[in-house]
SERO-4910 file (N, C-alpha, C, O; in steps of 0.05 Angstrom, whole numbers):
BEGIN
 pado doro    nc1    nc2    nc3   cac1   cac2   cac3    cc1    cc2    cc3    oc1    oc2    oc3
  Met    A     17    -24      0      0      0      0     17     25      0     12     44    -15
  Ile    A     38     25     17     56     48     18     69     53     -9     72     76    -18
  Asp    A     78     32    -22     91     34    -48     72     46    -68     81     62    -85
  Lys    A     47     39    -67     27     50    -86     23     80    -81     19     95   -100
  Ile    A     23     88    -55     20    116    -49     44    132    -59     40    153    -71
  Val    A     67    121    -54     92    135    -62     93    138    -92    102    158   -103
  Ala    A     83    118   -107     83    119   -136     66    142   -147     71    151   -170
  Leu    A     47    151   -132     29    173   -141     39    200   -133     28    221   -141
  Leu    A     61    201   -117     71    227   -108     89    240   -129    101    226   -146
  Pro    A     91    267   -129    110    281   -147    138    271   -143    146    263   -121
  Ala    A    154    272   -164    182    262   -163    199    275   -142    214    262   -128
  His    A    196    302   -140    213    316   -120    206    308    -91    223    308    -74
  Leu    A    180    302    -86    172    294    -60    182    266    -54    190    260    -31
  Val    A    182    248    -74    192    221    -70    222    222    -63    231    208    -46
  Ala    A    237    239    -78    265    242    -73    271    252    -45    289    243    -31
  Ser    A    254    271    -36    257    282     -9    252    261     12    267    259     32
  Leu    A    231    245      8    225    223     27    247    203     28    254    193     50
  Gln    A    258    196      5    279    176      4    304    187     18    318    172     32
  Ser    A    310    213     13    333    225     26    330    225     56    349    218     71
  Arg    A    306    231     66    302    231     95    304    203    107    313    199    129
  Ser    A    295    184     91    296    156    100    325    147    103    333    133    122
  Val    A    342    155     84    371    149     85    384    162    109    399    150    124
  Leu    A    377    188    113    388    202    136    380    190    163    396    187    181
  Arg    A    354    182    164    345    170    189    360    144    195    367    139    218
  Lys    A    365    129    174    379    104    177    408    109    187    418     95    204
  Met    A    421    129    175    448    136    183    449    146    212    468    139    226
  Ile    A    429    161    220    429    171    247    426    148    267    440    146    287
  Leu    A    407    130    261    402    107    279    426     89    280    430     75    301
  Glu    A    442     88    259    465     71    259    490     85    271    511     73    272
  Gly    A    486    109    279    508    124    292    528    136    273    550    143    281
  Lys    A    521    138    247    540    147    227    542    178    225    559    189    211
  Leu    A    524    192    239    524    221    238    529    233    266    522    255    271
  Arg    A    542    217    283    547    227    310    565    251    311    560    270    327
  Ser    A    585    252    294    603    276    294    588    301    285    593    322    296
  Gln    A    570    298    265    555    321    256    536    331    278    532    355    283
  Ile    A    523    312    292    505    319    313    521    332    336    512    352    348
  Gln    A    544    321    342    561    332    363    569    361    357    570    378    375
  Arg    A    576    366    332    584    393    324    561    412    327    565    435    337
  Ala    A    536    403    320    513    420    324    508    426    354    500    448    361
  Leu    A    513    406    371    510    410    399    531    430    410    524    447    426
  Asn    A    555    427    401    577    444    411    571    474    405    578    491    420
  Thr    A    559    479    382    553    506    373    525    514    380    516    537    373
  Leu    A    509    496    392    481    501    398    466    510    373    451    530    374
  Asp    A    471    496    351    459    502    326    430    492    326    425    468    319
  Glu    A    412    509    335    384    500    338    371    491    312    356    472    312
  Glu    A    378    504    291    367    496    265    375    468    257    359    452    248
  Ala    A    401    462    260    411    436    253    399    414    272    391    393    263
  Leu    A    398    420    298    388    401    317    358    396    312    349    373    315
  Thr    A    344    417    305    315    413    299    311    396    275    293    379    274
  Tyr    A    329    400    255    327    383    231    333    354    238    318    336    228
  Phe    A    354    349    254    360    321    261    336    309    276    329    286    271
  Ala    A    323    324    294    301    314    309    277    309    291    261    291    295
  Asp    A    274    326    271    251    323    252    255    298    235    236    284    229
  Val    A    280    293    227    285    269    210    284    244    227    274    223    218
  Cys    A    295    245    252    297    221    269    292    230    298    310    239    311
  Ala    A    267    226    307    260    234    334    276    220    355    278    229    378
  Lys    A    288    197    349    302    181    368    332    186    368    348    169    378
  Trp    A    341    208    356    370    212    354    384    213    381    407    205    384
  Val    A    370    223    401    382    225    428    391    198    438    410    196    453
  Ser    A    376    177    431    382    150    441    404    136    426    411    113    432
  Thr    A    416    150    406    437    136    390    464    138    404    483    127    393
  Ala    A    466    151    427    491    151    442    483    149    472    462    158    480
  Pro    A    501    136    488    494    133    516    494    160    531    480    162    551
  Tyr    A    508    180    521    509    206    534    516    227    514    536    224    499
  Trp    A    501    249    514    508    272    497    516    295    515    504    300    536
  Ala    A    537    310    507    545    333    522    554    355    502    561    349    479
  Val    A    553    379    511    564    402    496    593    405    505    599    406    529
  Val    A    612    407    486    640    410    492    648    438    486    643    448    464
  Gly    A    661    452    505    670    479    500    688    488    523    691    474    543
  Pro    A    699    512    521    719    521    541    706    537    564    721    545    582
  Glu    A    680    541    564    669    562    582    650    551    603    632    566    611
  Tyr    A    653    527    612    634    516    632    647    509    658    656    486    662
  Pro    A    650    528    677    662    522    703    641    508    721    629    521    738
  Leu    A    638    482    717    617    468    732    626    458    760    610    447    774
  Ser    A    651    463    767    661    451    792    646    462    817    647    449    838
  Arg    A    633    485    814    619    496    838    595    479    845    585    481    868
  Leu    A    585    463    827    563    445    832    573    416    829    572    405    807
  Glu    A    582    404    851    596    379    849    579    357    835    590    342    819
  Pro    A    553    354    841    538    332    828    536    335    798    533    316    783
  Ala    A    539    360    788    537    365    759    564    365    745    565    369    721
  Arg    A    585    361    760    612    363    749    617    340    730    610    317    735
  Leu    A    630    347    707    637    327    688    667    329    683    679    350    689
  Pro    A    680    308    673    709    308    671    719    330    652    708    334    630
  Ala    A    740    344    661    752    364    643    771    350    624    786    332    632
  Leu    A    771    358    599    788    347    579    806    368    568    800    392    571
  Thr    A    828    360    557    847    380    545    853    373    517    858    350    510
  Gly    A    852    394    500    862    392    472    852    368    457    828    362    456
  Asp    A    871    353    446    865    330    429    850    308    444    836    292    432
  Glu    A    855    306    470    841    285    486    811    288    483    796    268    482
  Ala    A    802    313    483    773    318    480    763    309    453    741    298    450
  Leu    A    779    314    433    771    307    406    769    277    403    751    266    390
  Val    A    789    263    415    789    234    413    764    223    428    752    204    419
  His    A    758    235    451    736    225    467    709    230    454    692    213    455
  Glu    A    706    253    442    679    261    432    675    254    402    652    251    394
  Tyr    A    697    252    387    693    247    358    706    221    350    730    219    345
  Glu    A    690    200    349    700    174    342    706    172    312    724    156    304
  Glu    A    692    187    297    697    187    268    686    213    256    669    226    267
  Tyr    A    697    219    233    688    242    217    675    231    192    689    225    173
  Ala    A    649    229    192    636    216    169    641    231    143    643    219    122
  Phe    A    643    258    145    646    273    120    674    268    108    678    274     84
  Val    A    693    259    124    719    251    114    718    223    103    728    217     81
  Glu    A    706    205    118    706    177    111    690    171     86    696    152     72
  Leu    A    671    188     80    654    182     57    666    192     30    655    187      9
  Gln    A    689    205     32    702    215      8    720    194     -4    729    175      9
  Ala    A    726    197    -30    745    180    -44    771    195    -48    770    218    -57
  Tyr    A    793    183    -42    819    197    -43    838    182    -62    837    157    -65
  Asp    A    855    197    -75    873    186    -95    897    173    -81    910    156    -93
  Ser    A    903    181    -57    926    170    -43    922    172    -13    905    186     -3
  Asp    A    939    157      1    937    157     31    945    185     41    934    194     61
  Asp    A    964    198     28    972    224     37    949    244     35    945    261     53
  Glu    A    934    242     14    911    260     10    890    256     32    879    275     43
  Glu    A    885    231     39    866    224     61    877    234     88    862    245    104
  Asp    A    903    231     92    915    240    117    912    270    120    906    280    142
  Asp    A    916    285     98    912    314     98    884    322    105    879    341    120
  Ala    A    865    307     94    837    312     99    830    308    128    816    325    140
  Trp    A    840    287    140    836    282    169    848    304    185    836    314    205
  Gln    A    872    313    178    886    333    193    871    360    192    867    373    212
  Asp    A    861    367    168    845    391    165    820    390    182    812    410    194
  Ala    A    807    367    182    782    363    198    788    367    227    772    380    241
  Glu    A    810    356    237    816    358    265    823    386    273    815    396    294
  Val    A    837    401    256    844    429    261    818    445    262    815    462    280
  Glu    A    800    440    243    775    455    242    759    450    268    748    469    279
  Glu    A    757    425    277    742    419    301    755    431    325    741    441    343
  Asp    A    782    430    326    796    441    349    791    471    352    787    480    374
  Glu    A    792    485    329    787    514    330    758    519    338    752    538    352
  Glu    A    740    502    328    711    506    333    705    503    363    688    517    374
  Leu    A    719    485    376    715    480    405    730    500    422    725    501    446
  Gly    A    748    516    411    763    534    427    787    520    440    798    530    459
  Gly    A    795    497    429    816    481    440    843    488    428    847    510    418
  Gly    A    861    469    429    888    474    418    906    486    438    897    500    457
  Asp    A    932    482    436    952    493    453    946    487    483    950    504    500
  Gly    A    935    463    488    930    456    516    906    469    528    903    469    553
  Ala    A    889    482    513    866    495    524    848    475    538    846    452    530
  Arg    A    837    484    560    820    467    577    792    466    566    779    487    562
  Leu    A    782    442    561    755    439    550    737    425    571    746    408    587
  Trp    A    712    432    571    693    421    590    670    408    575    661    417    554
  Gln    A    660    386    586    635    375    577    612    385    595    615    386    619
  Ser    A    590    393    583    568    403    599    542    391    589    539    388    565
  Pro    A    523    384    606    497    375    597    485    397    579    487    420    585
  Pro    A    471    389    558    461    408    539    444    430    551    446    454    543
  Val    A    426    424    570    409    444    582    426    465    596    421    489    594
  Ile    A    446    456    612    463    474    626    479    491    607    482    516    612
  Ala    A    489    480    586    505    495    566    488    517    553    497    539    550
  Ala    A    463    510    546    445    530    534    439    553    553    437    576    545
  Ile    A    436    547    579    431    567    599    456    585    601    454    610    602
  Trp    A    479    572    602    504    588    605    508    607    582    519    629    586
  Arg    A    501    599    558    504    617    535    479    634    530    478    649    511
  Glu    A    460    632    548    435    649    547    420    644    521    409    663    509
  Gln    A    419    619    512    404    611    489    378    599    498    375    574    500
  Trp    A    358    616    503    334    607    517    317    588    499    304    570    509
  Ala    A    317    593    473    302    576    454    315    548    455    301    528    453
  Ala    A    341    547    456    355    521    458    348    506    483    346    482    484
  Val    A    346    521    505    338    509    531    311    495    527    307    472    535
  Glu    A    292    510    516    265    498    511    266    474    494    252    454    498
  Phe    A    283    475    473    286    452    454    297    428    469    286    406    466
  Phe    A    318    431    484    331    409    498    312    397    519    311    373    523
  Val    A    297    414    533    278    404    553    256    388    539    248    367    548
  Gly    A    248    398    516    226    385    501    233    357    490    216    340    488
  Ile    A    259    353    484    267    326    473    277    308    495    286    285    490
  Gly    A    276    317    520    281    299    542    309    299    555    316    280    569
  Phe    A    326    319    549    352    320    562    349    326    592    329    339    601
  Ser    A    368    318    608    367    322    636    366    351    644    379    368    632
  Thr    A    350    357    664    348    385    675    360    386    703    356    406    717
  Cys    A    375    366    710    387    365    737    402    391    743    421    398    729
  Gln    A    394    405    765    407    430    774    405    453    754    419    473    757
  Ala    A    388    450    735    386    471    714    377    498    726    388    519    718
  Val    A    359    498    745    350    523    757    372    536    774    372    560    777
  Asp    A    390    520    784    413    531    800    429    550    782    439    570    792
  Phe    A    432    543    757    445    560    738    427    582    727    435    605    725
  Ala    A    402    575    721    384    593    709    376    616    727    370    638    717
  Cys    A    376    612    753    366    633    771    384    658    770    376    679    779
  Lys    A    408    656    759    426    679    758    421    697    733    427    721    733
  Lys    A    411    685    711    410    700    687    385    695    670    379    711    652
  Ala    A    371    674    674    348    667    656    324    683    662    319    691    685
  Pro    A    307    688    642    282    702    647    263    683    662    267    659    662
  Ile    A    244    695    676    226    679    693    211    658    677    204    637    688
  Glu    A    206    663    651    192    644    635    208    618    632    197    596    632
  Thr    A    234    621    629    252    597    627    253    582    653    252    557    653
  Ile    A    254    596    675    254    583    702    228    569    706    227    547    717
  Arg    A    206    581    698    180    569    701    178    543    685    167    523    694
  Leu    A    190    544    660    190    520    643    206    498    657    197    475    657
  Leu    A    229    504    667    246    484    680    232    471    704    232    447    708
  Leu    A    220    488    720    206    478    744    181    462    737    174    443    751
  Ser    A    169    468    714    144    454    706    150    425    698    131    409    697
  Thr    A    175    418    693    181    391    686    177    372    709    171    348    706
  Gly    A    179    383    733    176    366    757    198    346    761    196    328    777
  His    A    220    350    746    243    331    749    256    333    776    260    355    786
  Lys    A    264    311    787    278    311    813    305    324    809    320    317    791
  Gly    A    311    342    827    338    355    827    340    379    808    362    389    804
  Val    A    318    387    795    319    410    777    328    435    791    340    453    779
  Ala    A    321    437    817    329    460    833    338    450    860    325    432    872
  Thr    A    359    462    871    368    454    898    369    479    915    360    501    907
  Asp    A    379    476    940    380    499    957    399    521    947    398    544    956
  Tyr    A    417    513    928    435    533    916    419    554    901    424    578    903
  Ala    A    398    545    887    381    564    872    366    582    892    363    606    887
  Leu    A    357    570    914    343    586    934    361    607    946    353    629    951
  Leu    A    386    599    952    406    618    963    411    641    943    413    664    952
  Asn    A    413    635    918    417    656    898    393    675    897    397    700    896
  Ala    A    369    664    898    345    681    897    344    699    922    337    723    920
  Ile    A    351    688    945    352    704    969    373    725    968    368    748    975
  Gly    A    397    718    958    419    737    956    412    760    937    422    782    941
  Asn    A    396    754    917    388    775    897    363    790    906    353    807    892
  Asp    A    353    783    930    329    795    941    305    792    921    289    811    918
  Asp    A    304    769    908    283    764    888    260    749    902    260    724    902
  Leu    A    242    764    913    220    752    928    202    734    911    194    713    920
  Gln    A    197    742    886    181    726    868    193    699    863    179    678    864
  Leu    A    219    698    858    233    673    853    234    656    878    231    631    877
  Val    A    239    669    901    240    654    926    214    639    931    214    615    937
  Arg    A    192    653    927    165    641    931    161    618    911    150    597    918
  Arg    A    169    622    886    165    602    866    182    577    872    172    554    870
  Leu    A    207    581    881    224    558    888    213    543    912    213    519    912
  Arg    A    204    558    932    194    545    956    169    528    950    165    508    962
  Ser    A    153    537    930    129    523    923    135    497    908    118    480    905
  His    A    160    495    898    168    471    882    186    452    898    196    433    887
  Gly    A    191    459    923    205    438    939    232    444    950    239    434    972
  Pro    A    250    460    937    277    464    948    275    476    977    261    495    981
  Thr    A    290    465    995    291    475   1022    320    483   1028    339    473   1017
  Leu    A    322    502   1046    348    513   1053    362    495   1073    354    494   1096
  Thr    A    383    481   1064    397    463   1082    424    475   1090    437    465   1108
  Tyr    A    432    496   1076    458    510   1082    450    538   1091    439    553   1076
  Thr    A    457    544   1116    446    569   1128    468    590   1134    461    611   1143
  Ala    A    493    584   1129    514    603   1134    514    624   1112    515    617   1088
  Pro    A    514    650   1119    514    671   1098    539    671   1082    561    666   1093
  Arg    A    537    676   1056    560    678   1039    568    707   1036    552    724   1028
  Pro    A    593    713   1042    602    741   1041    598    754   1014    591    778   1012
  Ala    A    602    739    993    599    750    966    570    755    958    565    771    940
  Ser    A    552    742    972    524    745    965    507    743    990    493    723    993
  Pro    A    508    763   1007    493    761   1033    463    760   1028    453    774   1011
  Trp    A    450    743   1042    421    740   1038    406    751   1063    418    752   1084
  Lys    A    382    758   1059    366    769   1080    349    748   1093    332    735   1079
  Ser    A    352    744   1119    338    722   1132    308    726   1131    293    706   1133
  Ser    A    298    750   1128    269    755   1128    256    741   1104    233    734   1106
  Leu    A    271    737   1082    260    724   1059    255    694   1064    239    681   1049
  Leu    A    268    683   1084    264    654   1089    236    648   1099    227    625   1098
  Gln    A    222    669   1107    195    664   1117    174    667   1094    150    663   1099
  Cys    A    183    673   1070    165    677   1048    153    651   1039    136    650   1020
***
């Protein structure tokens, strides 16, 4: 029946469907992991949306996805900390293959070696690595918050990425709509007492009330010199 329906479709639509079918198969087989990883590293929402449109299950094609870049100091939140990588080590860890290199035909081994080298240099520059630069892996939702890409935050939440401690980061810079979205997931650990301390330190009564209504309790009560909080807000 499907073949009969396809036979009645315009040629350009048939070609499009076939192309999407091939891409979906490649994604499911893990052959486009490097391209997806590149889109994650740059938070390319258009590319990621396209991958999701072609293959809704792309997230499940790897045991763990992370954004790799130089700007994620996650050590202040120990449960969210991920291993720091340096230079080429990060590239080896995150990029098992470069499909766009492997799919090409080369006249000699030297030509292929040059192509691989160019690809590695391009990726290294894209990540901000090289010369021993320190690279960090960050959960996609956290990375999008850190870069203030609120549409990307919504996208990552929508496709099911972890929101663990996301509000702890978001409470410093995200609009209230983004914080409301994160809290609405009801995910365990989306906000901790760290978020509550930040809201108190910023004298943000609205956020304090919203956080208290979603469960975070203050377990750390010593005032922080860099961000003194007002004890009166604890009664809100």
